[in-house]
N, C-alpha and C positions, 0 to 999 in steps of 0.2 A: 100876714099869714103866708106861710111857706107851704108850697104844694109838694107832696112826695109822689114821685113816679114809681109805680110798682113795677118790679122786674120779676120775670119768672115765666112759667108756662101755664097756660090755662088747662083746665081739665080735659078739654077736647084734644088739645095738642098732645098731652100725655097719653091718652087712650090711643090716638093714631100712631104714636111712636111705639107703643107696646105691640100693637097689631103688626106694624112693619117689621119689628124685630122678631116676632114669633114666626112670621112667614119666612123671613130670611134664615132663621135657625132651622126651621123644618126642612127647607130646601137643602141646606148644607148637610143636614143629617141624612137626608135621602140620598144625596150624591155620594157621601162617604160610605153608606151602607152598601150601595150597589157596587162601588169600586172594590170592596173587599173580595168579591167574587173573582174579579180579574187579577187580583194580587195572588190568589190561591191557585189559579189555573196553571201557571208554569210549574208550580210545585208538584201538582198532580200529574202533569205531563211528563216531567222528569222521572217520577216514580213509575209511571206506566211504561216509559221507554226502557228503563232499567229492567223491569219485569219482562217485557216483551223480548228484549235482547237476550236475556238470560235463558228464557224458555226456548227461543229460536236456536240458540247455540246448542242447547241440550238435544233438541230434535235433530239438528243437522249432523251431530256427531254419531247418530245411529245409522245402521245400514239402510240401503235403499228399499229393500223388501224382505219379507220373511223368508223367501226362497233364494235370497242372494247367498253367494258363497262367502262366508265370513272367515274362513280359515286362510285360504290363499288369495281369494279375490280373482281367480283366473277365469271363472265361469260366471257370466251374468245371466240372471233370469230373463226369459223371453228373448234371448239373443239367438243368432243363427248357429252358435257353437253346438257341437255334438253333445248331447246329454244335458243341455241347459233346461232347467225346469221353467214352467210358466210363472210369471209374476202374479201376485195376488190380484184378483178381480176387484174393481172399485166397490162392488156391492159387499165385499167381505172386509173392507177397511174397518179398523177399530182394534181394540185389544184382542189378542188371540187367546185361545184356551190356555188357562194357567197363568195368565198375566193379569193379576188383580190390582196392581198398583204401578205407578210410573217407574218404580225400581225394577220391575220386570220387563218393561218395554225394551225391545231389541231392534225395532225398525221404525221407519218414519211413519208408516200408516197406522201404527198402533195408537198414535196420538189423535187420530180422527175422532171427532165428537167428544173430545175431552172438554168437560165443563167443570170449572172449579173456581176457587177464590185465590187471590194472590197470597193470602196467608198460608194456604195449603202448599203452594209452590215453594215458598220460603221454608216452610216447616220440613219438607222432604229434603231440600238442598242443605239446610243447616238446622238439624234437629234441636239443638240446644239454644237457639237464638229466638226465644219466644217474643222478646221485645220487638225485634225486626218483623217477625211474622205478624204481630198485632198491627204494625204500621200499614201492612198491605192487606189486612183482613177484609176491607170493604171494596176491593178491586175484584171484578168478575172477569174471568177468562174463558174463551172458547176457541177450540182449534178445529180447523177444517183442512183435510188433505184430499186433493183430487189429482188425477192424471191430466196434464196440460202440455202436450208435446208441441203445440203451435204457439205457446206463450201468449195466449189472448185472455187469460184469466177465467175462462169457462171450462167446465169439465169435458173431457174427450169421451167419446162413446166407446173407444177401445183402450186396451192396455197400451201405455206409451213408455217412452224412455225418460220422461220427466214428470216429477210430482210437484205441484204447487202447494206449499204449506202457508196457511193464513192463520194468524193469531189475532183475535179481536179482544181488546181489553177495554172494559168500561170502568172509569174511575168513580170515586164516591159522589162526585157532583154530576155524573151522567155523561161526561164526554167520552166518546169512543175513539180509540186509536187502533189502527190495523197495521200489523207487521207481516210482511210476506217474503218468502224466499223459495227458490227452486232447488230441488235435490234431484240430481241426474243419476242414471244407472250407468256407471262407468267402472 
């Protein structure tokens, strides 16, 4: 009589193998799901950087103050020059009367307290490019302008010769990027 040796796995070994595979697959799925967030971060950061840079360039191209001499530039507001008007007080920063949109803004402090979306920024800059505007629709922007003559990042109590412009951009996943620049009265 010949004896046959059975080869194979027992039921317990199969069940243990399935449990180990299930745990391993769930771990890898969890790791891959969380890594997608970090893959998207640079994409959002680049877009926020482009948006911030674009708006900052737009603001810096404007004159220092509503009372600045825009024709010849020979008289600066709040300077010791004869006939120089006073610069706008910080309490009066924001869009001036008759300036209902960014198209009408003519000086740096008109942008103070501007809160909008990235789509609106693109829409105004490139009116016919709705596809690009849709890509930036979920970005939130806010602009702050203060007098900061000592360059410490806090608002001065008096009118100064330098304004700090800060643009805060929040991307669709909640990361905040802040862009800052100084505009001087020269």
